[in-house]
N, C-alpha and C positions, 0 to 999 in steps of 0.2 A: 413308302419312304420318300421324303422330299430330297431336293438337292440334285443338281444336274451338272454335267461337264466332267472333265477329268479331275479326279480328287483321290486322296489317299483313303485307304480302308481303315477307318478309326471308329471307335464307339463315340457317339455324341454325348460327351460328358463335359462338365465344367473344367475338369482337369485337362482333358484333351483340347478344349478350346484354348486354355492357357498355354499349353505346349505349342499349339499351332501358331498362336500369336507371337510367341517367342521365336519360333522358327522363321516366321515371316519377317520379323524385325532383323534377325540375323542374316537372312537372305538379302534383304534390302541393303544392309550395311556392307555385306560381302560384294554385292553387285556394284555399289558405289566405289569401294576400294579397288576392285578389279577394273572398273571403268577408268578410274584415274591412272592405274598402273598401265593399262593398255594405251592410254593417250600419251603417257610419258615415254613408253617404249616406242610407240609409233613416231613420236617426235625425234627420238634418238636414231631410230631406223632411217628416217628421211635425211637426217644430218649425215649419217654414215654413207648413205647412198650418194649424196652430193660429194662427200670427201673421196669416195671410191672413184667417181668419175674424174675428179681433179687428179687423184693419184695415178690413174691410168694414163691421162694425158701427160703428166709429168714423167712417168716411166717411159712413155714412147719417145719423148724428146731426149731424155737422158740416154736411153739405149741407142738412139740414133747417133748422138755425139760420141758415145763409147765405141760404136762400130767404126766411125770415122777415125777415132783415136787409135784403135787397134790396127786399122789399115795404115795409118801413119807410122806406127811402130814397125810393122812388117816391112814397110818400104824403107824406113831409116836403117833398120838392123840388117836388112837384106835376107830375111827369112822368118820362119815361125819360131818364136822364143817360148812357146807354151811348155815344151818339154824342159827347157832350162829353168823356167819359173817353178814348175812342179818339183824338180829335183832340189831346188834351193830352199823351198818352204819347209820348215820343221813343225811349226805350230801356227794356228790361225791368229791373225792380227785383228781381223774383223769378227766380232762376236755379237750374239743376240741374247738378251735376257728377257724372260717372260714374267709378267705380273698380271694380277686380276683387278678388274674394275667393277664395282658394284653399281648397277643401274636399276633402281626400283626392285631390289631383291634378286636381280639376275647378275651372275658373275660372268663378265666378259673378259676373255684373255686379251692382253695387250702385249705386243712384241716391241722391244726397244733395242736398237742397234748401238754399239759403241766400239771403239778401237783401242787396242792395247798399244800405247805409244812406245813401250820399250821393245817391241818386237818388230824387226825389220830384216827378215831373212834374205831377201833378194835385193839388198841395197847395191850390190855389185853388178846386178844385171844391167846390161847396156852400158857398161863402163867404157867399152871400146868405142862405140858409136850408138847414137840414138838414146842416150841416157835421159835427155830431157823429154823425149816423146814417151819413153817408158814410164817416167814419173807422172806425166800428165795423164797417161792411159790408166795408171793405177788409181789415181784420184777420181777419174771419171767413172771407173767401174765401182769404186767405193760408193759414190753417190747413187749409182744404179742399184747397188745392193741395198742401200738405205731405202730407196724408193720401193724396191721389191718387198722388203720387210714391212714397211708401212702398209703397202697394199695387201700383204698377207694378213696383217693384223686386222685391217678393216674388213676384208672379206670373211675372215673367221667370225668376227663380231656380227657381220651381216647375216651369215647363215644361222648363227645361234639365235639372234633376235628374231629372224623370220619364223623359226620354229616356235619360239616362246610366244610371240605375238599371236600366232595361229591358235596355240593352246589356250592362251588367256581369252581370246575372242570367242572361242568355243565355250569356255566356261561362262563368259558374260552372256552369251546368247542362251545357254542352257538355263541359267538363273532367271534371265529376263522372260523367256518364252515358255519355260517348262516349270521350273520350281516355284516361282512366285505365283503364276496363275493357278497352278495346282493347289498351292497352300491357300490362296484366297478362296478358291472353290470349296476347299475343305472347311474353311472357317464359315463360309456362307451356309454350307450344309449343316454344320454343327449348330449354328445359330438358329436355322430354321427348325431343326429337330428339337432344340431346347425350347423354342417358342411354342412348338406344337405340344411338347410335354407340359409346359406351363399352362397352356389353354386346357389341356385334358385335366390337369390337376385342379385348375380353377373350376371347371365344370363339375368335377367329382366333389369338390368341397361345397359347391353350390347345391348339388343334389343332396349331399349329406345334411347340409343346413336346412334345406326345405323339408327333408324327411324328419329331422328333429323337431322342426316347427309343427309339422302335422302330428307327430307323436305327442308333443306337448299339448297341442290343442285338443287332441282326442282324450288325453289324460285329464286335462282340465274339465272337459265336458263330462267325462265319466265321474270325476269327483264331484262336480256340480250336481249331476243327477243323483249321486248317492246322498249328497247333503239335502237335496230337495225331497228325496224319498224318506230320509230320516226325519225331516221336519214334518212331512205329512203324517207319518206314524205317530209322532208326538201329539199332533192336533187331534187325531182319532182317539188316542188314549185319554186326552183331557176331556173330550166330549163324552166319552163313556163314563168317566168318573163323575162328571157333573150331572148326568141323567139318572144315576142309580138311586139316590135318596128320594127324589120326587115320586118315583114309582112306589116306593115302600109306604109313603104317607097316603097315597091314593088307595092302596090296598087296605090299610087300616080303616079309612073312612068308609069304604064299602062294607067292611065287616060290621062297623057300627050301625049302618043303615039296616042291615039284614036283621040284626037282633033288635 
């Protein structure tokens, strides 16, 4: 049996060859699509990585400002107002909505923050003193929460894309280094086997044709020999027929001489 390398266990037939060629074409198309998908996801992954770095820097600055603002409130009010704020709040004013973004067939969650303008449960907080510092601290921490929501959205997309890119790259490598070479080796094996079968069939047909030629030549020679033998017999019969009357006349002449 011919054929070398890693290949699939198939019978070398024309049908198998067609199936393997269709499989190779599909594998090449799939490899091309997955390659483009991997490139698109990698590009988005790098963009998200850059945005995460910027969001972390922004969050650091905002949290620093928020810490100073909280210190100002504590100094202005003359104590910790955390307990008062917790008692005043009935419902959340700062909220987060989630949506999905499709990137090359991958659904990435995206978090978006918004505020309910009609809710202001601790508007009276700091009314006695430090009201301006409390309002500024609230706005600063609102920006800090927005930065945290943005960072959480980016990091979630980062983790998902990292896993998806690994899976896609594994598939690309498997198709490129395993499936396509194995299919090509199988096609080469089938072609070599079919060529060998064609050579064997040609040799067999040639042997049959030569045998038929020899048989026909022998039959022609036999028929020619029979025709020659028949022609020889006819000549002998003709000679015998022509020699018979001459002998009879000679016998009569001899009898006449005797008498």
